[in-house]
N, C-alpha and C positions, 0 to 999 in steps of 0.2 A: 582196649575198651574195658572199663570196669564192669563188674557183675551187675550192679543196679542199672547201668546204662544198657547192658545187654538185655536184661529183662524188659526194660522199656522198649527196646528195639523189637523184641519178640511180640510184646503186647500191641505194638503198632501194626502188626500183620506182615512183617517183612519176610520174604523167603530166605532160606539158608541153603547154600550149596555145600556139598561135602568136600569140594575142592578149596573152599575158603578156610584155611587152617585156623585163623583166629576165631571166627564165629563158630566153626565146628568144635573147636577146643572148648569154648565157653559152653556150648550146648552139652557136651559130654560132662563137663564139670557140674552143670546144673542137674543133669540126670543122676550123677553120683550123689549129690546132696539130697535129692528126692529119695533115692534108694536107701540112704542111711536112715532117714526118718521112717520110711516104710518098713524097714527091718524092725525098728522099735515098735511100730504100730502092729505089725503082723506076727511077731514071734514071741510076744509076751502078753499077759493079760493086762488090759488097761480099763480103768473106769471110764464112764462117759466124760467126766471132767478131763481126764488125761487124754482121751481121744480128741476132744475139742482143742486142747492145748497143742497136741501133735499136728492136727490139721491146720491150726493157726500158724504154726511154725512152717509147715509144708507150703502153704499158699502165700505166706508173708503178709497176712492180714488177719484181723480178729474174726473168729467164727463164733456165731451166737451160741450161748449155752444150751439152747434147745436142739442143736444138731446132734444126730446120732448116726454112726457108721458101725456096721458089724464087719470086722476084718475077716479075711484079708482084703486089702484094697491096693490097687496098683496104679501108678502113673509114671510117665516118662519125663515129666518136666516139673509139674507141681505149682509153678509160680503164676499160672494164668487160669486159676479156678476161682469163681466167685459163688459163695453159698449163702442163700437166704436163711430166714428163720424157719424152724420146724421142718427141716429137711432130713430125710432118712435115706441112707445109702446102705443097701443090703450087702451081704457077703459076696466076695469074688468079683467085684466091679473093676473095670480097667478103663482109665481115662488117658487119652493122648491129648494133652491140654495145651500144647504150645500155641495153638491157634486161638485159644480162649473158650472156656466153658463157663456159662452162667446158669445157675440153678435157682429158680425163684422160690419164694416162700411156700411152705407146705407141700413141696414136691416129694414124691416117693420114687426111688430108683430100685428096681427089683434085682434079684440075684443075678450075677454074671453079666450085667449089662456092660456093653462096650461103647464108648463114645470116642470117635476119631475126629480130629480137627486138621489133619494134614493130608495132602496129596503129593504124589511125585509126578514129574513130567513123564509123558509117554515116550517121546523120542529119546533114544539112548543118550544124546548129549545133555539132556535135562533130567534124566531119571534120578540122578543124585541130588537134585534140588527139591527141597520140601517147601510147599506153598501152603500157608495156613488159611483156614476159613473157620470163623467161630461157630460154635453151637450154642444156641440160646434156648433154655427150657423155662417156660413161663411159670406162673404160680399154680399150685394145686394140680400139677401134672403127675400122672401115674405112668411109669414106664415098667412094663412087665419083664419078667425074668428072661434072660438070654436075648434081649433085643439089642440091635446094633443101630447107633445113630451116626450117620456119616457127616463129613465136613460141610459146613455152611447151612445146616438145617436149623430152623426156628420152630419150636413146638409151642403153640399158643396155650393160654391159660385154660385150665380145667380139662385139657386133652388127655386121652388114654392111648398108650401104645401097647398093643397086645404082645404077649410073650412070643419071643422068637421073630418078631418083625424086623425088617431091615428098612430103616427110614432114610430115604435119599432125597426127599422133597419136604418143604415146609408143611407143617400140620396146623390147620386152623384151630382156633379156640373151640372148646366144647365139641370136639370130634374124636371118635374112636378110629384108629387105623390098625390094620393087621396085614400080614402077608409079606411076601418077598417078590418084588419090592412092596413096601407098605402102601395100602390104598385105604381111603375113607370107607368105612362100612356102616357108620352110624353117627347121628348127631346126638349129643347129650342135651336133653331139654330142660333139666333142672339145674 
């Protein structure tokens, strides 16, 4: 399987078993490609324009010039992230993106936010298989520092995730969630 075919395979939401030598090898190769870009992003000073260029290279698609990320930034795959306009990612964020991460226009991602899109099977015989579930972040969402977003979660437009929250269920638009696990604590009326 060629790399572009493998990326399409991943974007289609297919699970990968650690016993599948071909797919696992391509996954490791993808991770190393992402690491190479992250080393450049995280270990030298880059202007905003250079960060946009590096992210475009990382995700394999153009990133709008309005995008800003304050390194360090970490990802294990890199090729399944979609970033809207006027998105800000603060320092120390970690994205496990093979399952797909979409970030809508105007969204703000706080320091040390973790976004996960993969689960392992619980039985021992499937524990080495990762199953992807996308995370979708709507427009104008604010995710507070140290929050964790788990696989399969959709966060609606204008929602706020409080610092330190662990989001395991969808968040409706115009809602503030907080806690572990995150629960709705307030509606945003404006």
